[in-house]
C-alpha positions in Angstrom: -25.8 119.5 71.7 -26.2 123.5 72.6 -23.4 125.4 72.5 -23.7 127.2 76.3 -21.8 130.4 75.7 -18.9 130.3 78.5 -18.3 134.0 81.0 -17.0 136.6 79.0 -14.2 138.0 81.1 -12.6 141.0 78.6 -13.7 142.1 75.4 -12.8 144.6 73.1 -13.5 145.6 69.5 -9.8 143.7 69.0 -10.0 140.6 71.5 -12.0 139.3 73.8 -11.6 136.7 76.9 -13.7 134.2 78.2 -13.9 131.8 81.0 -13.3 128.1 79.8 -15.5 125.5 81.2 -13.2 122.2 81.6 -14.6 119.2 79.6 -14.8 121.1 76.4 -12.3 121.6 73.6 -10.6 124.6 72.4 -10.6 124.3 68.6 -12.1 121.6 66.7 -11.1 117.7 67.1 -8.8 116.6 64.5 -11.4 113.8 63.7 -14.6 114.3 64.7 -15.5 118.1 63.9 -19.1 118.1 65.7 -17.7 117.6 69.3 -18.3 121.0 70.9 -15.5 123.6 70.9 -15.1 127.4 72.0 -13.7 127.9 68.3 -17.0 126.8 66.6 -19.4 128.0 69.6 -18.1 131.5 69.8 -17.8 131.8 66.0 -21.9 132.0 65.8 -21.3 135.5 67.4 -17.6 136.4 66.2 -17.4 135.0 63.0 -14.0 136.2 62.5 -12.7 134.8 65.6 -9.0 133.1 65.8 -7.8 131.5 69.1 -4.4 133.1 70.2 -3.6 130.5 72.3 -5.1 127.0 73.9 -5.9 125.5 76.7 -6.2 121.4 77.6 -10.3 120.6 76.9 -10.1 119.5 80.8 -8.5 122.7 82.0 -10.3 125.8 83.1 -10.0 129.4 83.1 -8.7 132.4 81.1 -8.7 132.3 77.3 -7.9 134.9 74.5 -9.1 135.0 71.5 -8.6 138.1 68.4 -11.4 139.3 66.4 -9.6 139.8 62.9 -6.1 138.6 61.5 -4.0 141.4 62.3 -5.0 141.6 66.1 -3.7 137.9 66.1 -0.8 138.2 64.2 0.4 140.6 67.1 -1.2 138.5 70.0 0.9 135.8 68.7 4.0 137.4 68.8 3.2 138.3 72.2 2.9 135.1 73.6 6.1 133.6 71.2 8.5 136.5 72.8 7.0 135.2 75.9 5.7 139.1 77.2 2.3 137.8 78.0 2.2 136.3 81.6 0.3 133.2 82.3 -0.7 132.0 85.7 -2.3 128.6 87.2 -4.1 127.3 90.1 -3.3 123.8 90.2 -3.7 120.7 93.3 -0.9 117.9 93.5 0.3 115.0 95.1 2.4 115.9 97.9 4.7 118.7 99.0 7.0 120.0 96.5 10.7 120.8 98.1 11.4 123.2 97.9 8.1 125.2 98.4 8.8 127.7 95.6 11.2 126.6 92.4 11.5 126.9 88.4 11.2 123.2 86.5 13.2 123.9 83.2 13.8 120.7 81.2 12.9 119.9 77.4 9.4 118.5 76.4 8.9 116.4 73.3 5.7 114.4 71.8 6.2 110.7 72.5 6.7 108.3 69.1 5.2 106.1 71.1 1.9 107.0 72.6 0.0 109.3 70.1 -1.1 112.7 72.5 1.5 112.2 75.4 4.8 114.2 76.0 7.4 113.4 77.8 10.5 115.3 79.3 13.3 114.6 76.3 16.8 116.3 75.5 15.7 116.6 72.0 12.4 118.5 73.4 11.2 121.9 72.8 13.0 124.4 75.7 10.2 124.3 78.6 10.1 126.7 81.4 7.1 126.1 84.6 7.7 128.9 88.0 5.6 127.4 90.9 5.3 128.2 94.9 2.6 126.5 97.5 0.0 128.2 98.3 -1.5 125.6 100.9 0.1 122.5 101.9 -2.1 119.7 102.9 0.7 117.3 104.7 0.2 114.7 101.5 -1.3 117.2 98.8 -0.4 120.5 97.7 -2.2 123.6 96.3 0.2 125.6 93.9 0.4 129.0 92.1 2.3 128.2 89.2 3.8 130.8 86.1 4.5 129.5 82.5 7.0 131.1 80.3 6.4 128.8 77.4 3.5 126.9 76.2 4.0 123.2 75.3 1.1 120.8 75.3 0.9 119.7 78.8 3.1 121.6 80.1 2.3 122.1 83.4 1.1 118.3 83.7 4.2 116.5 82.5 6.8 119.0 84.6 5.3 118.3 87.6 5.6 114.8 87.2 9.2 115.1 86.7 9.2 116.8 89.9 7.1 114.2 91.7 4.0 115.6 92.4 1.4 114.8 89.8 -1.7 116.7 89.8 -3.9 114.2 92.1 -6.4 113.8 88.8 -4.5 112.9 85.8 -4.8 109.3 84.1 -2.0 110.5 81.6 0.6 111.5 84.0 -0.3 111.2 87.5 -2.1 108.1 89.8 -5.7 108.6 89.4 -8.9 109.0 87.1 -10.7 111.0 90.2 -9.9 111.6 93.4 -12.5 110.7 96.2 -13.7 112.3 99.4 -13.1 108.9 101.1 -9.7 109.4 100.5 -8.9 112.2 102.7 -11.8 111.4 105.4 -11.2 108.1 106.1 -12.4 106.4 109.0 -14.9 109.1 109.6 -16.6 108.5 105.8 -19.2 106.6 105.8 -21.4 105.8 102.3 -24.7 103.2 102.2 -23.4 99.6 100.8 -25.8 100.3 97.7 -24.9 103.8 97.1 -21.9 104.7 94.9 -19.5 107.4 96.3 -19.2 110.1 94.0 -16.0 112.0 92.9 -14.8 115.1 94.3 -12.8 116.0 90.9 -13.7 113.9 87.4 -10.9 115.8 85.9 -7.3 117.4 86.1 -7.4 120.0 88.9 -5.8 122.9 87.1 -6.9 126.1 86.4 -6.0 128.9 84.4 -6.4 131.9 86.5 -4.9 135.0 85.4 -3.4 136.3 81.9 -1.2 139.3 82.0 -1.5 141.2 78.5 -0.2 144.4 77.1 -2.9 145.6 74.5 -1.4 145.4 71.0 -2.4 148.9 70.4 -2.4 150.8 73.6 0.2 149.4 74.9 -2.1 148.9 78.6 -1.5 146.2 80.7 -4.2 144.8 81.5 -4.8 141.4 83.8 -7.9 139.1 83.4 -8.5 136.5 85.6 -11.0 133.8 86.5 -12.6 132.7 89.5 -11.3 128.8 90.6 -14.2 126.8 89.5 -16.7 125.1 92.0 -14.9 121.3 92.1 -11.5 122.3 92.5 -12.9 124.7 95.2 -14.8 122.2 97.1 -11.9 119.5 96.9 -9.5 122.3 98.6 -12.3 123.2 101.1 -12.2 119.4 101.8 -8.5 119.3 102.1 -8.9 122.2 104.5 -11.2 120.7 106.8 -10.2 117.3 107.0 -6.2 117.2 106.9 -4.6 119.0 110.1 
């Protein structure tokens, strides 16, 4: 499969930020290095590229890479000290109460299911802030800031709150989201047709990264527009849920 270069959101001689598409890995798969991933693809042009952080395969949005080892060291230290601000957009089941709040529960990797995280008192400290941008009675559009970077942090924290992402086979209630779920009686489909999902991946988008340049200390805000599948889902919710 030919690598399709993602949209470049920011670039200078030290680092590059791109808009990661949903469905592509950040780094090579541990068991199959041939699966397309951002690092392998971008290294065709930037051979010394080093990822500073990661996004889940099905999460879209801003992701940052260093172009050399020293810059990677400095940026990694900024992430570790929580100096870098990370903001996300998510669509979840239900309406969180209160409308804005903080989730601060430790997370640990499951000893039963490989690759799954869970809330556990012996886990690592994890901190997530959220607020409702729009409420659709039975669904909500959230703006989220994470202060830590645990694997699957937002997905597990929203499950813990009782408002999992509307599509999340691992932590939520669905493998896909269909228009018929919100259009109900007004939705018609031919007997021979099969309804296509509005969303077939977790609706989580890394919308903004705020950093201070590792060498100049200049404040830089890097943003990525919400992807079309999430935008279409929000539009349908606005249209049909009154």
